[in-house]
PANUTI-449547 format. One record per residue (C-alpha): residue number from 0; y negated, z, x negated. Coordinates in steps of 0.001 Angstrom, whole numbers, plus 500000, padded with zeros to 6 digits. Layout:
// residues N
num / north / up / east
NUM / Y / Z / X;
...
//
This chain:
// residues 314
num / north / up / east
0 / 625683 / 078552 / 517854;
1 / 629226 / 077823 / 516902;
2 / 630925 / 074608 / 517991;
3 / 633434 / 076557 / 520099;
4 / 630673 / 078482 / 521871;
5 / 628736 / 075284 / 522568;
6 / 631770 / 073686 / 524168;
7 / 632359 / 076795 / 526288;
8 / 628784 / 076775 / 527598;
9 / 628992 / 073080 / 528406;
10 / 632233 / 073516 / 530353;
11 / 630788 / 076455 / 532290;
12 / 627718 / 074394 / 533154;
13 / 629870 / 071574 / 534445;
14 / 632020 / 073939 / 536533;
15 / 628914 / 075608 / 537946;
16 / 627451 / 072238 / 538904;
17 / 630654 / 071055 / 540562;
18 / 631172 / 074348 / 542369;
19 / 627706 / 074186 / 543916;
20 / 628119 / 070618 / 545152;
21 / 628518 / 070560 / 548995;
22 / 631167 / 068310 / 550497;
23 / 629477 / 066069 / 553107;
24 / 632479 / 066005 / 555494;
25 / 635265 / 068274 / 556672;
26 / 638394 / 066814 / 558185;
27 / 638974 / 068150 / 561732;
28 / 642583 / 067706 / 562884;
29 / 642229 / 069056 / 566449;
30 / 639445 / 069082 / 569038;
31 / 639012 / 070229 / 572663;
32 / 638748 / 067651 / 575468;
33 / 636246 / 068127 / 578287;
34 / 637537 / 066563 / 581532;
35 / 634987 / 065706 / 584220;
36 / 635715 / 064219 / 587665;
37 / 633199 / 061815 / 589188;
38 / 633447 / 061877 / 593006;
39 / 630446 / 059613 / 593681;
40 / 632635 / 056677 / 594838;
41 / 634086 / 058826 / 597634;
42 / 630853 / 060517 / 598592;
43 / 631060 / 061722 / 602173;
44 / 634726 / 062709 / 601980;
45 / 633684 / 066348 / 602315;
46 / 636545 / 068773 / 602832;
47 / 639068 / 065973 / 602251;
48 / 638457 / 066301 / 598511;
49 / 641218 / 068535 / 597092;
50 / 640436 / 071820 / 595353;
51 / 642922 / 071177 / 592546;
52 / 644560 / 068123 / 590990;
53 / 647269 / 067215 / 588483;
54 / 646256 / 065695 / 585179;
55 / 648958 / 063821 / 583250;
56 / 648089 / 063294 / 579582;
57 / 649963 / 060594 / 577681;
58 / 650117 / 059738 / 574008;
59 / 648828 / 056418 / 572691;
60 / 652292 / 054882 / 573115;
61 / 652293 / 055884 / 576815;
62 / 654790 / 058751 / 576629;
63 / 653948 / 061979 / 578437;
64 / 652493 / 064729 / 576248;
65 / 651478 / 067365 / 578817;
66 / 650356 / 067965 / 582374;
67 / 647702 / 070318 / 583672;
68 / 646455 / 071765 / 586948;
69 / 642690 / 071318 / 587001;
70 / 639954 / 072126 / 589550;
71 / 638008 / 069333 / 591235;
72 / 635026 / 070130 / 588998;
73 / 637078 / 069467 / 585854;
74 / 637712 / 071724 / 582868;
75 / 638063 / 071865 / 579083;
76 / 641613 / 071263 / 577911;
77 / 643026 / 073017 / 574876;
78 / 642869 / 071650 / 571359;
79 / 644319 / 068157 / 570979;
80 / 645102 / 066171 / 567882;
81 / 642345 / 063720 / 567052;
82 / 643482 / 060320 / 568288;
83 / 643918 / 058066 / 571317;
84 / 645413 / 059049 / 574684;
85 / 645928 / 057769 / 578219;
86 / 645653 / 059874 / 581386;
87 / 646178 / 059924 / 585157;
88 / 644507 / 062373 / 587509;
89 / 645780 / 062741 / 591112;
90 / 646132 / 065368 / 593835;
91 / 649567 / 066233 / 595224;
92 / 650529 / 067767 / 598569;
93 / 653696 / 068644 / 600513;
94 / 654123 / 065084 / 601806;
95 / 654193 / 063185 / 598510;
96 / 655697 / 063482 / 595058;
97 / 655023 / 061976 / 591645;
98 / 657875 / 059987 / 590103;
99 / 658619 / 058541 / 586647;
100 / 655774 / 060427 / 584984;
101 / 657451 / 060294 / 581565;
102 / 655521 / 057050 / 580918;
103 / 651948 / 056093 / 581791;
104 / 652868 / 052638 / 583085;
105 / 655722 / 053896 / 585290;
106 / 654021 / 056865 / 586951;
107 / 654158 / 056448 / 590727;
108 / 653423 / 058417 / 593858;
109 / 655744 / 058141 / 596861;
110 / 655542 / 059472 / 600401;
111 / 658537 / 061673 / 601184;
112 / 661001 / 060820 / 603980;
113 / 660120 / 062735 / 607137;
114 / 662374 / 065710 / 607806;
115 / 664941 / 065643 / 610614;
116 / 663153 / 068502 / 612375;
117 / 659924 / 066500 / 612316;
118 / 661630 / 063367 / 613638;
119 / 663380 / 065285 / 616393;
120 / 659999 / 065787 / 618008;
121 / 660326 / 062467 / 619846;
122 / 659773 / 060338 / 616748;
123 / 663093 / 058577 / 616334;
124 / 663912 / 056494 / 613275;
125 / 662400 / 053027 / 613478;
126 / 664958 / 050233 / 613419;
127 / 665769 / 049278 / 609825;
128 / 663000 / 051451 / 608419;
129 / 662978 / 054944 / 606959;
130 / 660292 / 057068 / 608561;
131 / 658067 / 058655 / 605923;
132 / 655335 / 061236 / 606167;
133 / 651766 / 060089 / 606116;
134 / 650654 / 060802 / 602537;
135 / 647513 / 062665 / 603488;
136 / 644217 / 062258 / 601647;
137 / 645117 / 061162 / 598127;
138 / 642552 / 060580 / 595372;
139 / 643354 / 059371 / 591888;
140 / 642008 / 057833 / 588702;
141 / 643577 / 056441 / 585532;
142 / 642132 / 055836 / 582086;
143 / 644148 / 053683 / 579646;
144 / 642234 / 054760 / 576525;
145 / 640710 / 058138 / 575724;
146 / 639344 / 058816 / 572217;
147 / 639538 / 062456 / 571157;
148 / 637166 / 062755 / 568225;
149 / 637216 / 060089 / 565546;
150 / 640380 / 059547 / 563512;
151 / 637976 / 059116 / 560596;
152 / 636464 / 062229 / 558991;
153 / 634017 / 064234 / 561119;
154 / 631697 / 066977 / 559945;
155 / 631413 / 069121 / 563080;
156 / 634163 / 071634 / 563782;
157 / 632680 / 072301 / 567243;
158 / 632798 / 068695 / 568460;
159 / 634008 / 068328 / 572058;
160 / 635229 / 064959 / 573316;
161 / 634385 / 064235 / 576975;
162 / 636161 / 061948 / 579418;
163 / 634950 / 061173 / 582950;
164 / 637466 / 060164 / 585622;
165 / 635932 / 057943 / 588373;
166 / 637898 / 059236 / 591380;
167 / 638935 / 056763 / 594084;
168 / 640537 / 057108 / 597496;
169 / 644132 / 055943 / 597230;
170 / 644882 / 055679 / 600984;
171 / 643722 / 053434 / 603789;
172 / 643076 / 054602 / 607322;
173 / 644453 / 052791 / 610359;
174 / 642269 / 053739 / 613318;
175 / 643813 / 053227 / 616759;
176 / 641542 / 053124 / 619787;
177 / 642955 / 052309 / 623226;
178 / 640733 / 051980 / 626292;
179 / 642707 / 053201 / 629324;
180 / 642255 / 051879 / 632856;
181 / 644147 / 052299 / 636129;
182 / 646148 / 055503 / 636506;
183 / 644435 / 057187 / 633585;
184 / 645738 / 060661 / 634450;
185 / 649347 / 059499 / 634257;
186 / 649510 / 059332 / 630448;
187 / 650098 / 062756 / 628908;
188 / 650900 / 061923 / 625293;
189 / 651317 / 058895 / 623014;
190 / 653190 / 058819 / 619723;
191 / 654936 / 056209 / 617655;
192 / 655601 / 054578 / 614313;
193 / 654247 / 051578 / 612406;
194 / 656722 / 049488 / 610392;
195 / 656417 / 048154 / 606830;
196 / 653679 / 050395 / 605540;
197 / 653681 / 050969 / 601774;
198 / 655645 / 054057 / 600758;
199 / 654694 / 054014 / 597072;
200 / 651746 / 053316 / 594767;
201 / 651462 / 052758 / 591002;
202 / 649072 / 055423 / 589737;
203 / 648147 / 053572 / 586537;
204 / 646902 / 050507 / 588463;
205 / 646409 / 051680 / 592059;
206 / 648612 / 048824 / 593331;
207 / 651205 / 049407 / 596049;
208 / 654896 / 049063 / 595190;
209 / 656721 / 046738 / 597572;
210 / 660386 / 046612 / 598486;
211 / 660621 / 049767 / 600597;
212 / 661470 / 049509 / 604285;
213 / 659277 / 052316 / 605546;
214 / 657587 / 053267 / 608788;
215 / 654954 / 055935 / 609280;
216 / 654471 / 058127 / 612373;
217 / 651252 / 058810 / 614276;
218 / 649924 / 060386 / 617466;
219 / 647189 / 059342 / 619856;
220 / 645089 / 061853 / 621766;
221 / 642390 / 061583 / 624390;
222 / 638922 / 061458 / 622867;
223 / 635638 / 062698 / 624304;
224 / 634805 / 059196 / 625589;
225 / 638094 / 058953 / 627513;
226 / 639838 / 056599 / 625061;
227 / 643185 / 057278 / 623441;
228 / 642649 / 057427 / 619705;
229 / 644170 / 058508 / 616446;
230 / 644186 / 057820 / 612722;
231 / 647062 / 057313 / 610329;
232 / 646889 / 057268 / 606534;
233 / 648873 / 054737 / 604485;
234 / 648961 / 053679 / 600820;
235 / 648762 / 050073 / 601985;
236 / 650500 / 047392 / 604005;
237 / 653601 / 045665 / 602604;
238 / 653289 / 042956 / 605260;
239 / 650073 / 041848 / 603533;
240 / 652101 / 041092 / 600400;
241 / 655270 / 039655 / 601971;
242 / 654908 / 037079 / 604799;
243 / 658486 / 037770 / 605930;
244 / 657601 / 041335 / 606927;
245 / 656094 / 042312 / 610270;
246 / 654047 / 045306 / 611343;
247 / 655990 / 046338 / 614420;
248 / 654394 / 049122 / 616414;
249 / 656756 / 051398 / 618345;
250 / 654925 / 053330 / 621061;
251 / 656224 / 056142 / 623239;
252 / 654182 / 057128 / 626285;
253 / 655020 / 060399 / 627993;
254 / 653923 / 060359 / 631636;
255 / 652832 / 063206 / 633870;
256 / 656122 / 062928 / 635724;
257 / 658025 / 063486 / 632469;
258 / 659215 / 059898 / 631982;
259 / 659077 / 058221 / 628588;
260 / 657823 / 054629 / 628451;
261 / 658611 / 052759 / 625249;
262 / 656781 / 049665 / 624025;
263 / 657391 / 047548 / 620922;
264 / 654429 / 045510 / 619703;
265 / 653971 / 043147 / 616762;
266 / 650473 / 043848 / 615414;
267 / 650864 / 041989 / 612105;
268 / 648009 / 039610 / 612879;
269 / 645718 / 042399 / 614036;
270 / 646410 / 044281 / 610796;
271 / 645675 / 041179 / 608707;
272 / 642492 / 040346 / 610607;
273 / 641171 / 043835 / 609963;
274 / 642386 / 044074 / 606350;
275 / 639388 / 043116 / 604247;
276 / 639870 / 043254 / 600487;
277 / 638329 / 046441 / 599157;
278 / 637909 / 047876 / 602657;
279 / 639798 / 051105 / 603262;
280 / 639543 / 051222 / 607060;
281 / 641636 / 049168 / 609499;
282 / 640591 / 049291 / 613166;
283 / 643195 / 048445 / 615818;
284 / 641887 / 048285 / 619383;
285 / 643499 / 047477 / 622730;
286 / 643151 / 047918 / 626478;
287 / 645860 / 049892 / 628303;
288 / 646239 / 049209 / 632013;
289 / 648417 / 051859 / 633644;
290 / 649866 / 050660 / 636956;
291 / 652313 / 051782 / 639638;
292 / 654783 / 049024 / 640519;
293 / 657544 / 049656 / 643079;
294 / 657358 / 053352 / 642392;
295 / 657473 / 052965 / 638590;
296 / 654640 / 053481 / 636153;
297 / 654072 / 050431 / 633974;
298 / 651701 / 049886 / 631060;
299 / 650132 / 046556 / 630137;
300 / 648546 / 046221 / 626693;
301 / 645901 / 043637 / 625867;
302 / 644942 / 043572 / 622217;
303 / 641400 / 043061 / 621006;
304 / 639871 / 040643 / 620159;
305 / 642545 / 039215 / 622417;
306 / 646270 / 038528 / 622263;
307 / 647932 / 035385 / 623511;
308 / 649766 / 037322 / 626188;
309 / 649904 / 040761 / 627680;
310 / 652854 / 043017 / 626924;
311 / 654259 / 045133 / 629708;
312 / 656506 / 048168 / 629442;
313 / 657969 / 050527 / 631955;
//
């Protein structure tokens, strides 16, 4: 065999050997992200759980990359660059809006101001406070770090990264329950507003945003047991955070004769007594004594577990 032929055979052998060698890894630049929503913390919410939610996906530096509409069961998002992300998942309705969603840390939800047509229905503007809609049943979750794949080399082109959002209720309920005595048939309807409720919440932390002078409307209706009751939904109570604020309750009683009786109550202490950290329900109870004095209907309220004095309106 000639020297030239020997060299040619050797080179071919080397090329054959190298060509048959399998690379152990393949670099994958993009992967799908499976989003799952865990509703176990709000088990029992039933039909209050929304059918669809907004998912805000942020880059590692906190800037918004994209937003999606997803079902409550979750879904697979499209291909994403391998890397680190942040995300917020929340439901939105006609009474709230999401603000400042260009950054993860600044994304907020705010209750909208109540429309003039809504307020004209006997719910006048509370003194010094803008009347806002109740936010409705809001659920949210935030995750500050989501790893899509591994920035290092991976060998599986079909890898799917999964993230689970632990959903939490973002609103508290204020449950009013008034026991009525005296001229019980005289009260036709009760409505009013509660001052210094929180109008806004930070979606990245779940903390309320203070500094808004807001009041929220509510209605009370007769229950099966004869009490007047109703529930209002709020993001939280600003008076819990600022001792200079008061939870003033403005009540309007419409009587059978068509008269309107207005009462103004300070229930700050009752709200604080019932506000237990981590507890989402606030129960406000009172006795209403409806009387006829000199031809006028009067209402005396005694708060439970007991106020220092009764408040009378007529």
